[in-house]
MIDOSE-1310 file (N, C-alpha, C; in nm, 2 decimals, decimal comma, always signed):
residues 170
xxxx	+0,09/-0,14/+0,03/+0,00/+0,00/+0,00/+0,08/+0,11/+0,02; +0,18/+0,12/+0,07/+0,28/+0,23/+0,08/+0,38/+0,27/-0,05; +0,41/+0,13/-0,13/+0,44/+0,15/-0,24/+0,35/+0,22/-0,34; +0,23/+0,16/-0,38/+0,16/+0,22/-0,43/+0,13/+0,37/-0,42
xxxx	+0,10/+0,46/-0,32/+0,10/+0,56/-0,28/+0,26/+0,62/-0,31; +0,34/+0,55/-0,25/+0,47/+0,68/-0,32/+0,52/+0,65/-0,48; +0,43/+0,55/-0,55/+0,42/+0,57/-0,70/+0,33/+0,68/-0,73; +0,22/+0,68/-0,70/+0,11/+0,76/-0,77/+0,13/+0,93/-0,70
xxxx	+0,21/+0,93/-0,57/+0,26/+1,04/-0,53/+0,39/+1,08/-0,65; +0,47/+1,02/-0,68/+0,57/+1,03/-0,79/+0,53/+1,09/-0,92; +0,45/+0,96/-0,92/+0,36/+1,04/-1,08/+0,28/+1,18/-1,06; +0,23/+1,22/-0,95/+0,13/+1,33/-0,95/+0,25/+1,43/-0,96
xxxx	+0,36/+1,46/-0,90/+0,47/+1,57/-0,92/+0,48/+1,58/-1,01; +0,51/+1,46/-1,12/+0,58/+1,47/-1,25/+0,43/+1,51/-1,35; +0,32/+1,47/-1,34/+0,23/+1,49/-1,45/+0,12/+1,60/-1,42; +0,10/+1,64/-1,28/+0,03/+1,77/-1,24/+0,09/+1,90/-1,25
xxxx	+0,11/+1,92/-1,35/+0,17/+2,08/-1,33/+0,07/+2,19/-1,42; -0,03/+2,12/-1,45/-0,15/+2,17/-1,55/-0,11/+2,25/-1,69; +0,02/+2,17/-1,75/+0,07/+2,17/-1,86/+0,10/+2,08/-1,94; +0,14/+1,95/-1,88/+0,19/+1,81/-1,91/+0,13/+1,81/-2,07
xxxx	+0,20/+1,74/-2,16/+0,13/+1,72/-2,27/+0,11/+1,56/-2,34; +0,00/+1,57/-2,38/-0,01/+1,41/-2,39/+0,06/+1,37/-2,55; +0,10/+1,24/-2,54/+0,18/+1,15/-2,62/+0,04/+1,14/-2,76; -0,04/+1,10/-2,74/-0,14/+1,07/-2,82/-0,25/+1,17/-2,86
xxxx	-0,34/+1,19/-2,98/-0,40/+1,26/-2,98/-0,53/+1,24/-2,92; -0,59/+1,09/-2,87/-0,71/+1,12/-2,82/-0,71/+1,06/-2,67; -0,54/+1,13/-2,62/-0,55/+1,14/-2,48/-0,54/+1,27/-2,41; -0,60/+1,26/-2,32/-0,64/+1,40/-2,30/-0,49/+1,47/-2,25
xxxx	-0,48/+1,59/-2,23/-0,33/+1,69/-2,17/-0,46/+1,66/-2,02; -0,34/+1,71/-1,91/-0,38/+1,74/-1,80/-0,51/+1,85/-1,78; -0,45/+1,95/-1,84/-0,52/+2,11/-1,87/-0,68/+2,07/-1,91; -0,67/+1,96/-2,01/-0,83/+1,94/-2,10/-0,91/+1,83/-1,97
xxxx	-0,82/+1,78/-1,94/-0,88/+1,67/-1,81/-0,92/+1,76/-1,69; -0,91/+1,88/-1,66/-0,90/+1,99/-1,58/-1,06/+2,04/-1,62; -1,03/+2,11/-1,75/-1,15/+2,17/-1,82/-1,27/+2,08/-1,83; -1,23/+1,94/-1,85/-1,36/+1,83/-1,90/-1,45/+1,78/-1,78
xxxx	-1,32/+1,73/-1,65/-1,39/+1,67/-1,56/-1,35/+1,74/-1,44; -1,29/+1,85/-1,45/-1,27/+1,93/-1,32/-1,35/+2,04/-1,24; -1,30/+2,07/-1,13/-1,37/+2,22/-1,09/-1,23/+2,26/-0,99; -1,24/+2,40/-1,02/-1,13/+2,46/-0,95/-1,20/+2,56/-0,85
xxxx	-1,12/+2,57/-0,71/-1,21/+2,66/-0,63/-1,05/+2,73/-0,53; -1,06/+2,87/-0,54/-0,93/+2,97/-0,49/-1,06/+3,01/-0,34; -1,01/+2,95/-0,24/-1,10/+3,03/-0,11/-0,99/+3,07/+0,00; -0,97/+3,18/+0,02/-0,86/+3,23/+0,10/-0,71/+3,17/+0,13
xxxx	-0,68/+3,21/+0,00/-0,55/+3,17/+0,01/-0,54/+2,99/-0,07; -0,63/+2,91/-0,05/-0,62/+2,79/-0,08/-0,68/+2,79/-0,23; -0,62/+2,72/-0,29/-0,66/+2,67/-0,44/-0,66/+2,50/-0,46; -0,82/+2,45/-0,49/-0,85/+2,35/-0,47/-0,89/+2,27/-0,59
xxxx	-0,83/+2,18/-0,67/-0,87/+2,14/-0,77/-0,95/+1,99/-0,75; -1,04/+1,96/-0,82/-1,14/+1,84/-0,80/-1,17/+1,78/-0,91; -1,08/+1,65/-0,99/-1,12/+1,58/-1,11/-1,20/+1,47/-1,09; -1,30/+1,47/-1,12/-1,39/+1,30/-1,14/-1,27/+1,23/-1,22
xxxx	-1,28/+1,07/-1,20/-1,17/+1,04/-1,23/-1,27/+0,90/-1,33; -1,19/+0,91/-1,42/-1,25/+0,80/-1,52/-1,13/+0,76/-1,60; -1,20/+0,68/-1,71/-1,08/+0,61/-1,78/-1,00/+0,77/-1,88; -1,07/+0,85/-1,95/-0,98/+0,95/-1,98/-0,92/+1,05/-1,89
xxxx	-0,94/+1,08/-1,74/-0,88/+1,17/-1,69/-0,80/+1,06/-1,58; -0,80/+0,96/-1,58/-0,73/+0,88/-1,55/-0,56/+0,87/-1,66; -0,62/+0,87/-1,74/-0,52/+0,83/-1,83/-0,41/+0,96/-1,84; -0,48/+1,07/-1,85/-0,44/+1,23/-1,85/-0,32/+1,24/-1,74
xxxx	-0,41/+1,20/-1,64/-0,31/+1,23/-1,49/-0,21/+1,12/-1,42; -0,24/+1,00/-1,46/-0,17/+0,92/-1,43/-0,10/+0,78/-1,53; -0,06/+0,89/-1,64/-0,05/+0,81/-1,78/+0,07/+0,68/-1,76; +0,18/+0,77/-1,68/+0,31/+0,69/-1,65/+0,31/+0,57/-1,53
xxxx	+0,21/+0,58/-1,46/+0,21/+0,49/-1,36/+0,15/+0,37/-1,42; +0,21/+0,28/-1,32/+0,25/+0,11/-1,38/+0,11/+0,08/-1,36; +0,02/+0,13/-1,26/-0,10/+0,10/-1,21/-0,19/+0,16/-1,25; -0,20/+0,22/-1,37/-0,28/+0,33/-1,46/-0,41/+0,24/-1,43
xxxx	-0,42/+0,17/-1,54/-0,54/+0,06/-1,58/-0,61/+0,04/-1,41; -0,56/-0,02/-1,30/-0,61/-0,10/-1,21/-0,67/+0,03/-1,17; -0,64/+0,16/-1,14/-0,73/+0,26/-1,12/-0,83/+0,30/-1,22; -0,81/+0,29/-1,33/-0,92/+0,29/-1,42/-1,05/+0,21/-1,41
xxxx	-1,00/+0,12/-1,36/-1,13/-0,02/-1,33/-1,17/-0,01/-1,19; -1,12/+0,03/-1,12/-1,15/+0,11/-0,98/-1,27/+0,23/-1,00; -1,19/+0,31/-1,07/-1,28/+0,42/-1,09/-1,42/+0,39/-1,17; -1,44/+0,27/-1,25/-1,58/+0,24/-1,29/-1,68/+0,17/-1,20
xxxx	-1,58/+0,11/-1,11/-1,67/+0,05/-1,01/-1,72/+0,14/-0,87; -1,67/+0,21/-0,87/-1,70/+0,35/-0,77/-1,73/+0,47/-0,84; -1,71/+0,59/-0,74/-1,73/+0,72/-0,79/-1,59/+0,74/-0,72; -1,50/+0,81/-0,80/-1,37/+0,87/-0,75/-1,33/+1,02/-0,80
xxxx	-1,27/+1,06/-0,71/-1,17/+1,21/-0,78/-1,06/+1,22/-0,68; -0,97/+1,29/-0,76/-0,83/+1,33/-0,76/-0,86/+1,48/-0,70; -0,84/+1,49/-0,60/-0,81/+1,62/-0,50/-0,67/+1,67/-0,51; -0,62/+1,81/-0,56/-0,49/+1,88/-0,51/-0,52/+2,03/-0,45
xxxx	-0,46/+2,02/-0,34/-0,48/+2,16/-0,30/-0,36/+2,26/-0,29; -0,31/+2,38/-0,30/-0,23/+2,43/-0,31/-0,23/+2,53/-0,19; -0,16/+2,52/-0,06/-0,20/+2,67/+0,03/-0,14/+2,77/-0,02; -0,16/+2,89/-0,04/-0,12/+2,97/-0,08/-0,15/+3,12/+0,06
xxxx	-0,14/+3,05/+0,20/-0,18/+3,13/+0,27/-0,01/+3,12/+0,36; +0,04/+3,22/+0,44/+0,14/+3,21/+0,52/+0,17/+3,11/+0,66; +0,02/+3,08/+0,68/-0,02/+2,97/+0,77/+0,04/+2,81/+0,72; +0,02/+2,75/+0,80/+0,02/+2,64/+0,78/-0,11/+2,55/+0,78
xxxx	-0,13/+2,47/+0,65/-0,26/+2,43/+0,66/-0,30/+2,30/+0,71; -0,38/+2,25/+0,77/-0,42/+2,09/+0,77/-0,57/+2,07/+0,67; -0,52/+1,98/+0,59/-0,66/+1,96/+0,43/-0,73/+1,88/+0,55; -0,86/+1,92/+0,50/-1,00/+1,88/+0,55/-1,05/+1,75/+0,47
xxxx	-1,02/+1,63/+0,57/-1,08/+1,54/+0,51/-1,18/+1,46/+0,50; -1,31/+1,56/+0,52/-1,45/+1,56/+0,55/-1,53/+1,58/+0,39; -1,49/+1,48/+0,30/-1,55/+1,49/+0,21/-1,69/+1,43/+0,16; -1,78/+1,47/+0,09/-1,88/+1,39/+0,08/-1,97/+1,41/-0,07
xxxx	-2,04/+1,33/-0,12/-2,09/+1,38/-0,24/-2,28/+1,37/-0,24; -2,30/+1,48/-0,30/-2,46/+1,48/-0,27/-2,56/+1,48/-0,43; -2,63/+1,39/-0,43/-2,70/+1,39/-0,53/-2,79/+1,35/-0,52; -2,95/+1,44/-0,60/-3,08/+1,40/-0,60/-3,13/+1,38/-0,45
xxxx	-3,08/+1,47/-0,35/-3,11/+1,50/-0,24/-3,03/+1,38/-0,12; -2,94/+1,25/-0,21/-2,90/+1,16/-0,14/-2,72/+1,25/-0,06; -2,73/+1,17/+0,02/-2,56/+1,21/+0,08/-2,51/+1,09/+0,07; -2,37/+1,09/-0,03/-2,31/+0,98/-0,04/-2,18/+0,99/+0,03
xxxx	-2,16/+0,97/+0,13/-2,05/+0,92/+0,24/-1,92/+0,89/+0,13; -1,78/+0,92/+0,16/-1,62/+0,92/+0,09/-1,54/+0,86/+0,20; -1,42/+0,82/+0,13/-1,32/+0,79/+0,22/-1,20/+0,86/+0,15; -1,10/+0,93/+0,23/-0,96/+0,99/+0,15/-0,91/+0,90/+0,13
xxxx	-0,81/+0,90/+0,04/-0,72/+0,80/+0,03/-0,57/+0,91/+0,05; -0,47/+0,90/+0,09/-0,36/+0,98/+0,08/-0,26/+0,99/-0,02; -0,23/+1,08/-0,08/-0,12/+1,05/-0,19/+0,03/+1,16/-0,16; -0,03/+1,29/-0,11/+0,09/+1,34/-0,03/+0,03/+1,42/+0,02
xxxx	+0,06/+1,42/+0,14/+0,00/+1,54/+0,29/-0,16/+1,51/+0,28; -0,25/+1,42/+0,26/-0,35/+1,40/+0,27/-0,44/+1,33/+0,36; -0,37/+1,34/+0,48/-0,41/+1,25/+0,62/-0,46/+1,37/+0,70; -0,46/+1,30/+0,78/-0,53/+1,36/+0,96/-0,41/+1,44/+1,02
xxxx	-0,26/+1,38/+0,97/-0,17/+1,44/+1,06/-0,06/+1,50/+0,97; -0,12/+1,57/+0,85/-0,06/+1,63/+0,76/-0,03/+1,78/+0,80; +0,04/+1,82/+0,76/+0,05/+1,97/+0,80/+0,10/+2,06/+0,64; +0,05/+2,15/+0,58/+0,09/+2,20/+0,46/+0,14/+2,34/+0,48
xxxx	+0,28/+2,34/+0,46/+0,32/+2,51/+0,49/+0,31/+2,54/+0,35; +0,35/+2,72/+0,35/+0,30/+2,80/+0,23/+0,38/+2,79/+0,11; +0,29/+2,73/-0,02/+0,34/+2,71/-0,11/+0,36/+2,58/-0,14; +0,31/+2,50/-0,05/+0,32/+2,35/-0,09/+0,19/+2,28/-0,12
xxxx	+0,17/+2,17/-0,17/+0,06/+2,11/-0,24/+0,03/+1,99/-0,16; -0,09/+1,92/-0,15/-0,11/+1,81/-0,09/-0,19/+1,77/-0,18; -0,23/+1,65/-0,18/-0,34/+1,57/-0,31/-0,37/+1,41/-0,27; -0,43/+1,38/-0,32/-0,51/+1,24/-0,24/-0,62/+1,23/-0,36
xxxx	-0,73/+1,10/-0,33/-0,84/+1,04/-0,39/-0,94/+1,08/-0,30; -1,04/+1,09/-0,35/-1,22/+1,08/-0,28/-1,27/+0,93/-0,34; -1,33/+0,90/-0,27/-1,37/+0,75/-0,30/-1,50/+0,73/-0,27; -1,61/+0,70/-0,36/-1,73/+0,64/-0,28/-1,76/+0,52/-0,32
xxxx	-1,80/+0,46/-0,25/-1,81/+0,29/-0,29/-1,91/+0,28/-0,37; -2,00/+0,38/-0,45/-2,06/+0,33/-0,58/-2,05/+0,43/-0,65; -2,08/+0,37/-0,80/-2,09/+0,51/-0,92/-2,22/+0,56/-0,88; -2,21/+0,67/-0,94/-2,34/+0,77/-0,93/-2,39/+0,82/-1,09
xxxx	-2,46/+0,88/-1,10/-2,56/+0,87/-1,22/-2,49/+0,99/-1,25; -2,42/+1,00/-1,37/-2,39/+1,11/-1,43/-2,44/+1,17/-1,55; -2,56/+1,15/-1,51/-2,69/+1,22/-1,62/-2,72/+1,30/-1,56; -2,72/+1,30/-1,41/-2,77/+1,41/-1,31/-2,65/+1,49/-1,21
xxxx	-2,72/+1,63/-1,21/-2,62/+1,73/-1,14/-2,59/+1,66/-1,00; -2,45/+1,67/-0,97/-2,39/+1,61/-0,83/-2,28/+1,72/-0,76; -2,30/+1,71/-0,64/-2,22/+1,81/-0,56/-2,10/+1,73/-0,49; -2,00/+1,76/-0,52/-1,86/+1,73/-0,40/-1,86/+1,84/-0,32
xxxx	-1,86/+1,82/-0,16/-1,87/+1,93/-0,03/-1,74/+1,84/+0,03; -1,71/+1,98/+0,06/-1,57/+1,92/+0,17/-1,59/+2,08/+0,25; -1,67/+2,06/+0,35/-1,72/+2,15/+0,44/-1,77/+2,24/+0,39; -1,75/+2,39/+0,42/-1,81/+2,45/+0,33/-1,78/+2,52/+0,21
xxxx	-1,71/+2,40/+0,14/-1,67/+2,48/+0,02/-1,77/+2,35/-0,12; -1,82/+2,37/-0,18/-1,88/+2,32/-0,32/-1,85/+2,31/-0,42; -1,83/+2,17/-0,49/-1,78/+2,17/-0,67/-1,92/+2,10/-0,74; -1,95/+2,17/-0,78/-2,07/+2,16/-0,88/-2,03/+2,08/-0,98
xxxx	-2,09/+1,99/-1,03/-2,05/+1,86/-1,18/-2,19/+1,85/-1,22; -2,18/+1,91/-1,35/-2,32/+1,88/-1,43/-2,24/+1,82/-1,61; -2,26/+1,71/-1,63/-2,18/+1,65/-1,72/-2,26/+1,68/-1,88; -2,20/+1,73/-1,94/-2,28/+1,70/-2,11/-2,30/+1,56/-2,19
xxxx	-2,37/+1,59/-2,27/-2,40/+1,46/-2,31/-2,23/+1,37/-2,37; -2,15/+1,47/-2,41/-2,03/+1,48/-2,50/-1,96/+1,40/-2,33; -1,94/+1,46/-2,31/-1,93/+1,42/-2,14/-1,89/+1,28/-2,08; -2,07/+1,28/-2,12/-2,11/+1,13/-2,04/-2,04/+1,03/-2,13
xxxx	-2,04/+1,04/-2,26/-2,02/+0,93/-2,36/-1,84/+0,91/-2,31; -1,80/+1,04/-2,27/-1,64/+0,98/-2,23/-1,61/+0,89/-2,12; -1,68/+0,91/-2,08/-1,71/+0,88/-1,92/-1,72/+0,71/-1,89; -1,88/+0,73/-2,01/-1,89/+0,55/-1,99/-1,85/+0,51/-2,11
xx	-1,75/+0,54/-2,19/-1,72/+0,52/-2,31/-1,80/+0,44/-2,41; -1,92/+0,52/-2,43/-2,02/+0,47/-2,53/-2,01/+0,52/-2,63
């Protein structure tokens, strides 16, 4: 488990620069994955990026990871998001791990998986990043609006028919 977290952390550091280029035309760049499947929020010096994980976004974010295909399979059987926060404040921050998904009046609990500084003991100094995965135990309905919440922060997701096609591979 620790080895896979280290591999993911290394891949994220190499890939998640918001400018990584794709090597194939049908593979999204990181920027395209954020645009198509992500939401960015800047809140009091904290920049949070939340990206829905599916075949296309996993390939963009983790294309060099040896376990990329396994992550794609996991994302099909659950609902997963990649989360990255950047501390832009002068103070050390502790990442909030209380994430949930709301859809059609239902609250879906999640669990946080640490990649880098994304656990209850982490302290993130100014200018540093934390990252991890948010996992709900089952798939959500991609055709309906849903919200990913972290305390008072909300990330709204509404996928277009073309995005749903990319997610579901139809």
